MMTF fields as JSON, N, C-alpha, C and O atoms, coordinates in Angstrom:
{
  "mmtfVersion": "1.0.0",
  "mmtfProducer": "UNKNOWN",
  "numBonds": 359,
  "numAtoms": 360,
  "numGroups": 90,
  "numChains": 1,
  "numModels": 1,
  "chainsPerModel": [1],
  "groupsPerChain": [90],
  "chainIdList": ["A"],
  "bondAtomList": [4, 2, 8, 6, 12, 10, 16, 14, 20, 18, 24, 22, 28, 26, 32, 30, 36, 34, 40, 38, 44, 42, 48, 46, 52, 50, 56, 54, 60, 58, 64, 62, 68, 66, 72, 70, 76, 74, 80, 78, 84, 82, 88, 86, 92, 90, 96, 94, 100, 98, 104, 102, 108, 106, 112, 110, 116, 114, 120, 118, 124, 122, 128, 126, 132, 130, 136, 134, 140, 138, 144, 142, 148, 146, 152, 150, 156, 154, 160, 158, 164, 162, 168, 166, 172, 170, 176, 174, 180, 178, 184, 182, 188, 186, 192, 190, 196, 194, 200, 198, 204, 202, 208, 206, 212, 210, 216, 214, 220, 218, 224, 222, 228, 226, 232, 230, 236, 234, 240, 238, 244, 242, 248, 246, 252, 250, 256, 254, 260, 258, 264, 262, 268, 266, 272, 270, 276, 274, 280, 278, 284, 282, 288, 286, 292, 290, 296, 294, 300, 298, 304, 302, 308, 306, 312, 310, 316, 314, 320, 318, 324, 322, 328, 326, 332, 330, 336, 334, 340, 338, 344, 342, 348, 346, 352, 350, 356, 354],
  "bondOrderList": [1, 1, 1, 1, 1, 1, 1, 1, 1, 1, 1, 1, 1, 1, 1, 1, 1, 1, 1, 1, 1, 1, 1, 1, 1, 1, 1, 1, 1, 1, 1, 1, 1, 1, 1, 1, 1, 1, 1, 1, 1, 1, 1, 1, 1, 1, 1, 1, 1, 1, 1, 1, 1, 1, 1, 1, 1, 1, 1, 1, 1, 1, 1, 1, 1, 1, 1, 1, 1, 1, 1, 1, 1, 1, 1, 1, 1, 1, 1, 1, 1, 1, 1, 1, 1, 1, 1, 1, 1],
  "groupList": [{"groupName": "MET", "atomNameList": ["N", "CA", "C", "O"], "elementList": ["N", "C", "C", "O"], "formalChargeList": [0, 0, 0, 0], "bondAtomList": [1, 0, 2, 1, 3, 2], "bondOrderList": [1, 1, 2], "singleLetterCode": "M", "chemCompType": "L-PEPTIDE LINKING"}, {"groupName": "ALA", "atomNameList": ["N", "CA", "C", "O"], "elementList": ["N", "C", "C", "O"], "formalChargeList": [0, 0, 0, 0], "bondAtomList": [1, 0, 2, 1, 3, 2], "bondOrderList": [1, 1, 2], "singleLetterCode": "A", "chemCompType": "L-PEPTIDE LINKING"}, {"groupName": "ARG", "atomNameList": ["N", "CA", "C", "O"], "elementList": ["N", "C", "C", "O"], "formalChargeList": [0, 0, 0, 0], "bondAtomList": [1, 0, 2, 1, 3, 2], "bondOrderList": [1, 1, 2], "singleLetterCode": "R", "chemCompType": "L-PEPTIDE LINKING"}, {"groupName": "ASP", "atomNameList": ["N", "CA", "C", "O"], "elementList": ["N", "C", "C", "O"], "formalChargeList": [0, 0, 0, 0], "bondAtomList": [1, 0, 2, 1, 3, 2], "bondOrderList": [1, 1, 2], "singleLetterCode": "D", "chemCompType": "L-PEPTIDE LINKING"}, {"groupName": "HIS", "atomNameList": ["N", "CA", "C", "O"], "elementList": ["N", "C", "C", "O"], "formalChargeList": [0, 0, 0, 0], "bondAtomList": [1, 0, 2, 1, 3, 2], "bondOrderList": [1, 1, 2], "singleLetterCode": "H", "chemCompType": "L-PEPTIDE LINKING"}, {"groupName": "TYR", "atomNameList": ["N", "CA", "C", "O"], "elementList": ["N", "C", "C", "O"], "formalChargeList": [0, 0, 0, 0], "bondAtomList": [1, 0, 2, 1, 3, 2], "bondOrderList": [1, 1, 2], "singleLetterCode": "Y", "chemCompType": "L-PEPTIDE LINKING"}, {"groupName": "GLN", "atomNameList": ["N", "CA", "C", "O"], "elementList": ["N", "C", "C", "O"], "formalChargeList": [0, 0, 0, 0], "bondAtomList": [1, 0, 2, 1, 3, 2], "bondOrderList": [1, 1, 2], "singleLetterCode": "Q", "chemCompType": "L-PEPTIDE LINKING"}, {"groupName": "VAL", "atomNameList": ["N", "CA", "C", "O"], "elementList": ["N", "C", "C", "O"], "formalChargeList": [0, 0, 0, 0], "bondAtomList": [1, 0, 2, 1, 3, 2], "bondOrderList": [1, 1, 2], "singleLetterCode": "V", "chemCompType": "L-PEPTIDE LINKING"}, {"groupName": "GLU", "atomNameList": ["N", "CA", "C", "O"], "elementList": ["N", "C", "C", "O"], "formalChargeList": [0, 0, 0, 0], "bondAtomList": [1, 0, 2, 1, 3, 2], "bondOrderList": [1, 1, 2], "singleLetterCode": "E", "chemCompType": "L-PEPTIDE LINKING"}, {"groupName": "LEU", "atomNameList": ["N", "CA", "C", "O"], "elementList": ["N", "C", "C", "O"], "formalChargeList": [0, 0, 0, 0], "bondAtomList": [1, 0, 2, 1, 3, 2], "bondOrderList": [1, 1, 2], "singleLetterCode": "L", "chemCompType": "L-PEPTIDE LINKING"}, {"groupName": "THR", "atomNameList": ["N", "CA", "C", "O"], "elementList": ["N", "C", "C", "O"], "formalChargeList": [0, 0, 0, 0], "bondAtomList": [1, 0, 2, 1, 3, 2], "bondOrderList": [1, 1, 2], "singleLetterCode": "T", "chemCompType": "L-PEPTIDE LINKING"}, {"groupName": "GLY", "atomNameList": ["N", "CA", "C", "O"], "elementList": ["N", "C", "C", "O"], "formalChargeList": [0, 0, 0, 0], "bondAtomList": [1, 0, 2, 1, 3, 2], "bondOrderList": [1, 1, 2], "singleLetterCode": "G", "chemCompType": "PEPTIDE LINKING"}, {"groupName": "ASN", "atomNameList": ["N", "CA", "C", "O"], "elementList": ["N", "C", "C", "O"], "formalChargeList": [0, 0, 0, 0], "bondAtomList": [1, 0, 2, 1, 3, 2], "bondOrderList": [1, 1, 2], "singleLetterCode": "N", "chemCompType": "L-PEPTIDE LINKING"}, {"groupName": "SER", "atomNameList": ["N", "CA", "C", "O"], "elementList": ["N", "C", "C", "O"], "formalChargeList": [0, 0, 0, 0], "bondAtomList": [1, 0, 2, 1, 3, 2], "bondOrderList": [1, 1, 2], "singleLetterCode": "S", "chemCompType": "L-PEPTIDE LINKING"}, {"groupName": "TRP", "atomNameList": ["N", "CA", "C", "O"], "elementList": ["N", "C", "C", "O"], "formalChargeList": [0, 0, 0, 0], "bondAtomList": [1, 0, 2, 1, 3, 2], "bondOrderList": [1, 1, 2], "singleLetterCode": "W", "chemCompType": "L-PEPTIDE LINKING"}, {"groupName": "PHE", "atomNameList": ["N", "CA", "C", "O"], "elementList": ["N", "C", "C", "O"], "formalChargeList": [0, 0, 0, 0], "bondAtomList": [1, 0, 2, 1, 3, 2], "bondOrderList": [1, 1, 2], "singleLetterCode": "F", "chemCompType": "L-PEPTIDE LINKING"}, {"groupName": "ILE", "atomNameList": ["N", "CA", "C", "O"], "elementList": ["N", "C", "C", "O"], "formalChargeList": [0, 0, 0, 0], "bondAtomList": [1, 0, 2, 1, 3, 2], "bondOrderList": [1, 1, 2], "singleLetterCode": "I", "chemCompType": "L-PEPTIDE LINKING"}, {"groupName": "LYS", "atomNameList": ["N", "CA", "C", "O"], "elementList": ["N", "C", "C", "O"], "formalChargeList": [0, 0, 0, 0], "bondAtomList": [1, 0, 2, 1, 3, 2], "bondOrderList": [1, 1, 2], "singleLetterCode": "K", "chemCompType": "L-PEPTIDE LINKING"}, {"groupName": "PRO", "atomNameList": ["N", "CA", "C", "O"], "elementList": ["N", "C", "C", "O"], "formalChargeList": [0, 0, 0, 0], "bondAtomList": [1, 0, 2, 1, 3, 2], "bondOrderList": [1, 1, 2], "singleLetterCode": "P", "chemCompType": "L-PEPTIDE LINKING"}],
  "groupTypeList": [0, 1, 2, 3, 4, 5, 0, 6, 6, 7, 8, 9, 9, 7, 2, 10, 9, 11, 8, 12, 13, 9, 1, 2, 9, 7, 6, 6, 8, 10, 11, 14, 10, 15, 11, 2, 14, 2, 2, 8, 9, 6, 9, 16, 16, 1, 9, 2, 13, 9, 1, 1, 11, 1, 10, 7, 6, 17, 16, 13, 11, 11, 5, 8, 13, 7, 13, 1, 15, 16, 10, 0, 15, 17, 17, 1, 9, 11, 10, 13, 18, 1, 17, 5, 9, 17, 12, 15, 3, 6],
  "groupIdList": [1, 2, 3, 4, 5, 6, 7, 8, 9, 10, 11, 12, 13, 14, 15, 16, 17, 18, 19, 20, 21, 22, 23, 24, 25, 26, 27, 28, 29, 30, 31, 32, 33, 34, 35, 36, 37, 38, 39, 40, 41, 42, 43, 44, 45, 46, 47, 48, 49, 50, 51, 52, 53, 54, 55, 56, 57, 58, 59, 60, 61, 62, 63, 64, 65, 66, 67, 68, 69, 70, 71, 72, 73, 74, 75, 76, 77, 78, 79, 80, 81, 82, 83, 84, 85, 86, 87, 88, 89, 90],
  "secStructList": [7, 2, 2, 2, 2, 2, 2, 2, 2, 2, 2, 2, 2, 2, 2, 2, 2, 7, 2, 2, 2, 2, 2, 2, 2, 2, 2, 2, 2, 2, 1, 1, 7, 2, 2, 2, 2, 2, 2, 2, 2, 2, 2, 2, 2, 2, 2, 2, 2, 2, 2, 6, 6, 7, 7, 2, 2, 2, 2, 4, 4, 4, 1, 1, 1, 2, 2, 2, 2, 2, 2, 2, 2, 2, 2, 2, 2, 1, 1, 7, 2, 2, 2, 2, 2, 2, 2, 2, 2, 7],
  "xCoordList": [104.289, 104.744, 105.79, 106.481, 105.9, 106.817, 108.256, 108.985, 108.671, 110.05, 110.387, 111.443, 109.49, 109.73, 109.896, 110.779, 109.056, 109.13, 110.478, 111.153, 110.865, 112.118, 113.327, 114.261, 113.31, 114.457, 114.52, 115.609, 113.377, 113.374, 114.006, 114.727, 113.732, 114.329, 115.846, 116.589, 116.303, 117.742, 118.365, 119.43, 117.702, 118.21, 118.274, 119.214, 117.289, 117.297, 118.48, 119.139, 118.748, 119.908, 121.213, 122.112, 121.31, 122.511, 122.682, 123.783, 121.58, 121.67, 121.995, 122.725, 121.461, 121.652, 123.039, 123.737, 123.43, 124.7, 125.868, 127.019, 125.571, 126.605, 126.819, 126.715, 127.117, 127.235, 128.373, 128.222, 129.507, 130.638, 130.317, 130.647, 129.68, 129.326, 128.31, 128.421, 127.319, 126.318, 126.971, 126.649, 127.874, 128.574, 129.38, 129.385, 130.051, 130.812, 129.881, 130.181, 128.764, 127.789, 127.23, 127.132, 126.869, 126.357, 127.413, 127.103, 128.664, 129.766, 129.941, 130.112, 129.896, 130.058, 128.928, 129.162, 127.708, 126.536, 126.264, 125.763, 126.591, 126.215, 127.405, 127.291, 128.549, 129.692, 129.611, 130.48, 128.577, 128.369, 128.789, 128.844, 129.084, 129.281, 127.927, 126.883, 127.955, 126.705, 125.941, 124.719, 126.664, 126.015, 125.314, 124.183, 125.986, 125.359, 124.152, 123.111, 124.267, 123.148, 121.944, 120.806, 122.212, 121.136, 120.48, 119.256, 121.28, 120.716, 119.875, 118.812, 120.347, 119.577, 118.252, 117.215, 118.29, 117.068, 116.107, 114.914, 116.621, 115.776, 115.16, 113.999, 115.927, 115.423, 114.319, 113.293, 114.517, 113.496, 112.209, 111.114, 112.345, 111.166, 110.465, 109.237, 111.25, 110.673, 109.925, 108.829, 110.511, 109.856, 108.534, 107.532, 108.542, 107.299, 106.246, 105.074, 106.666, 105.728, 105.173, 103.977, 106.04, 105.57, 104.577, 103.543, 104.892, 104.004, 102.652, 101.633, 102.656, 101.414, 100.636, 99.554, 101.197, 100.47, 100.941, 100.343, 101.988, 102.497, 103.131, 103.676, 103.056, 103.665, 105.146, 105.598, 105.89, 107.318, 107.507, 108.423, 106.658, 106.75, 106.61, 107.285, 105.737, 105.496, 106.663, 107.023, 107.248, 108.297, 109.685, 110.638, 109.817, 111.144, 111.489, 112.474, 110.708, 110.883, 112.228, 112.643, 112.928, 114.22, 115.382, 116.536, 115.087, 116.121, 116.046, 115.049, 117.105, 117.139, 115.999, 115.454, 115.647, 114.589, 114.039, 114.599, 112.947, 112.377, 113.383, 113.55, 114.057, 115.02, 116.199, 116.745, 116.605, 117.683, 117.236, 118.021, 115.993, 115.465, 115.433, 115.837, 114.954, 114.864, 116.255, 116.434, 117.236, 118.615, 119.122, 119.711, 118.901, 119.309, 118.615, 119.249, 117.342, 116.555, 117.109, 117.29, 117.379, 117.925, 119.296, 119.586, 120.138, 121.465, 121.35, 122.107, 120.412, 120.258, 119.594, 119.999, 118.576, 117.774, 117.848, 117.287, 118.525, 118.696, 117.49, 117.462, 116.504, 115.3, 114.638, 114.937, 113.754, 113.052, 111.947, 111.531, 111.472, 110.364, 109.128, 108.471, 108.812, 107.624, 107.767, 106.832, 108.933, 109.144, 109.192, 108.701, 109.766, 109.816, 108.395, 108.071, 107.558, 106.187, 105.415, 104.621, 105.652, 104.969, 105.323, 104.445, 106.591, 107.021, 106.548, 106.246, 106.486, 106.041, 104.585, 104.202, 103.777, 102.34, 102.032, 100.933, 102.993, 102.731, 102.851, 102.662],
  "yCoordList": [9.143, 8.702, 7.604, 7.55, 6.741, 5.597, 6.027, 5.396, 7.095, 7.554, 7.843, 7.448, 8.532, 8.863, 7.602, 7.532, 6.615, 5.362, 4.678, 4.307, 4.514, 3.817, 4.587, 3.994, 5.894, 6.674, 6.681, 6.745, 6.617, 6.485, 5.159, 5.088, 4.112, 2.81, 2.85, 2.253, 3.551, 3.706, 4.486, 4.122, 5.546, 6.337, 5.493, 5.626, 4.632, 3.738, 2.778, 2.528, 2.248, 1.374, 2.111, 1.56, 3.349, 4.144, 4.348, 4.206, 4.683, 4.904, 3.609, 3.63, 2.488, 1.207, 0.628, 0.238, 0.577, -0.049, 0.928, 0.538, 2.166, 3.16, 3.284, 2.299, 4.493, 4.716, 3.903, 3.362, 3.812, 3.055, 1.567, 0.945, 1.002, -0.422, -0.682, -1.666, 0.196, 0.029, 0.186, -0.556, 1.136, 1.337, 0.092, -0.313, -0.51, -1.739, -2.873, -3.618, -3.007, -4.053, -3.865, -4.825, -2.643, -2.355, -2.692, -3.296, -2.306, -2.585, -4.094, -4.565, -4.836, -6.286, -6.948, -7.851, -6.496, -7.142, -6.715, -7.509, -5.465, -4.945, -4.56, -4.505, -4.293, -3.778, -2.285, -1.714, -1.646, -0.209, 0.54, -0.031, 1.823, 2.678, 2.915, 2.714, 3.343, 3.638, 4.741, 4.671, 5.768, 6.874, 6.407, 6.809, 5.556, 5.04, 4.191, 4.312, 3.334, 2.493, 3.343, 3.04, 4.407, 5.291, 5.986, 6.112, 6.443, 7.079, 6.091, 6.447, 4.861, 3.842, 3.561, 3.415, 3.486, 3.294, 4.451, 4.237, 5.673, 6.846, 6.802, 7.172, 6.354, 6.265, 5.209, 5.447, 4.065, 3.013, 3.505, 3.269, 4.178, 4.716, 5.739, 5.756, 6.598, 7.614, 6.964, 7.398, 5.93, 5.243, 4.619, 4.712, 3.992, 3.382, 4.452, 4.269, 5.564, 6.646, 7.273, 7.548, 7.501, 8.049, 7.102, 7.535, 5.824, 4.834, 4.783, 4.452, 5.112, 5.107, 6.418, 6.566, 7.376, 8.616, 9.827, 10.895, 9.702, 10.855, 11.853, 11.467, 13.117, 14.149, 14.28, 13.897, 14.824, 15.066, 16.013, 15.832, 17.006, 17.954, 17.255, 17.609, 16.272, 15.567, 14.646, 14.553, 13.975, 13.01, 13.61, 12.929, 14.868, 15.5, 16.13, 16.863, 15.862, 16.49, 16.287, 17.132, 15.211, 14.964, 15.638, 15.474, 16.381, 17.056, 18.55, 19.054, 19.26, 20.708, 21.405, 22.4, 20.869, 21.467, 20.416, 19.328, 20.75, 19.862, 19.68, 18.572, 20.765, 20.645, 19.753, 19.065, 19.746, 18.852, 17.397, 16.538, 17.122, 15.764, 15.361, 14.253, 16.259, 15.956, 15.713, 14.822, 16.499, 16.306, 14.92, 14.222, 14.51, 13.189, 12.108, 11.131, 12.27, 11.3, 11.156, 10.043, 12.292, 12.271, 11.605, 10.845, 11.885, 11.263, 9.747, 8.992, 9.322, 7.889, 7.137, 6.021, 7.741, 7.01, 7.58, 7.001, 8.697, 9.261, 9.985, 10.325, 10.224, 10.915, 11.596, 11.274, 12.521, 13.216, 12.319, 11.363, 12.626, 11.832, 11.832, 10.803, 12.981, 13.064, 12.151, 11.43, 12.184, 11.332, 9.863, 9.003, 9.578, 8.191, 7.659, 6.553, 8.457, 8.031, 7.868, 6.939, 8.769, 8.679, 7.353, 6.674, 6.988, 5.722, 4.53, 3.469, 4.703, 3.644, 3.29, 2.121, 4.305, 4.098, 3.436, 2.914, 3.448, 2.892, 1.398, 0.769],
  "zCoordList": [36.918, 35.614, 35.787, 36.804, 34.801, 34.869, 35.085, 35.85, 34.419, 34.542, 35.991, 36.485, 36.665, 38.064, 38.902, 39.757, 38.66, 39.413, 39.194, 40.155, 37.939, 37.647, 38.165, 38.704, 38.005, 38.462, 39.997, 40.566, 40.66, 42.117, 42.524, 43.518, 41.753, 42.046, 41.852, 42.631, 40.816, 40.595, 41.752, 42.251, 42.168, 43.298, 44.57, 45.354, 44.78, 45.931, 45.86, 46.869, 44.689, 44.512, 44.813, 45.449, 44.355, 44.618, 46.116, 46.649, 46.797, 48.249, 48.989, 49.98, 48.518, 49.192, 48.94, 49.876, 47.68, 47.321, 47.3, 47.495, 47.068, 46.831, 45.326, 44.596, 44.866, 43.423, 42.811, 41.715, 43.503, 42.959, 42.83, 41.82, 43.84, 43.781, 42.681, 41.95, 42.56, 41.507, 40.133, 39.205, 40.001, 38.729, 38.354, 37.192, 39.316, 39.042, 38.633, 37.7, 39.319, 39.002, 37.589, 36.825, 37.248, 35.91, 34.869, 33.842, 35.126, 34.201, 34.005, 32.881, 35.1, 35.023, 34.247, 33.444, 34.489, 33.9, 32.461, 31.665, 32.117, 30.796, 29.93, 28.705, 30.561, 29.823, 29.581, 28.923, 30.104, 29.93, 31.182, 32.271, 31.019, 32.183, 32.835, 32.215, 34.083, 34.783, 34.067, 33.934, 33.602, 32.887, 31.627, 31.352, 30.861, 29.64, 29.987, 29.341, 30.989, 31.393, 31.803, 31.445, 32.557, 33.002, 31.811, 31.771, 30.834, 29.635, 28.828, 28.321, 28.712, 27.99, 28.702, 28.056, 30.024, 30.793, 30.561, 30.345, 30.604, 30.368, 28.975, 28.798, 27.988, 26.623, 26.522, 25.885, 27.135, 27.118, 27.774, 27.263, 28.89, 29.582, 28.703, 28.622, 28.041, 27.155, 25.992, 25.639, 25.401, 24.287, 24.719, 24.01, 25.871, 26.382, 26.635, 26.308, 27.216, 27.522, 26.245, 26.157, 25.251, 23.975, 23.308, 22.801, 23.31, 22.699, 23.409, 22.803, 24.691, 25.472, 25.334, 25.902, 24.569, 24.318, 25.09, 24.963, 25.883, 26.626, 25.662, 24.628, 26.0, 25.157, 25.478, 26.557, 24.533, 24.74, 25.923, 26.725, 26.031, 27.136, 28.486, 29.453, 28.539, 29.798, 30.169, 31.342, 29.195, 29.52, 29.572, 29.949, 29.202, 29.194, 30.537, 30.637, 31.558, 32.863, 33.519, 34.313, 33.228, 33.851, 33.139, 33.535, 32.111, 31.328, 31.569, 32.086, 31.192, 31.395, 30.663, 31.14, 29.5, 28.688, 27.737, 27.604, 27.084, 26.081, 24.952, 24.441, 24.557, 23.451, 23.832, 22.969, 25.103, 25.547, 25.42, 25.016, 25.76, 25.605, 24.139, 23.786, 23.285, 21.854, 21.275, 20.445, 21.708, 21.253, 21.649, 20.824, 22.908, 23.37, 22.549, 22.15, 22.299, 21.548, 20.132, 19.638, 19.482, 18.124, 18.078, 17.154, 19.069, 19.11, 19.257, 18.645, 20.062, 20.337, 19.189, 18.862, 18.576, 17.585, 16.176, 15.246, 16.008, 14.679, 14.122, 12.94, 14.948, 14.505, 15.702, 16.852, 15.427, 16.508, 17.074, 16.42, 18.287, 18.847, 17.95, 17.797, 17.358, 16.501, 15.277, 14.927, 14.632, 13.464, 13.866, 13.134, 14.995, 15.477, 15.676, 15.244, 16.331, 16.573, 15.274, 15.126, 14.339, 13.043, 12.365, 11.833, 12.383, 11.794, 12.625, 12.078, 13.934, 14.848, 14.581, 14.633, 14.296, 14.075, 12.743, 12.552, 11.812, 10.481, 10.473, 9.431]
}
């Protein structure tokens, strides 16, 4: 799945540069903390996967539970994945 690929690339960057160096680079380039940047990346990957037809259960694998993923999604976009997709399809 795409999420696994992208997160593997992030992990490779952390191992190569070190977490502190990567965090500084992210801060310089985006103005965001590393944690926020990582959450935004996860959200973008989730949106792409949902648009491609993946289920919430399938893309929520990096979270403690499906409900934890849905909570993050709602906080970020103000709606559930199902409602987002319904509006996206219109």
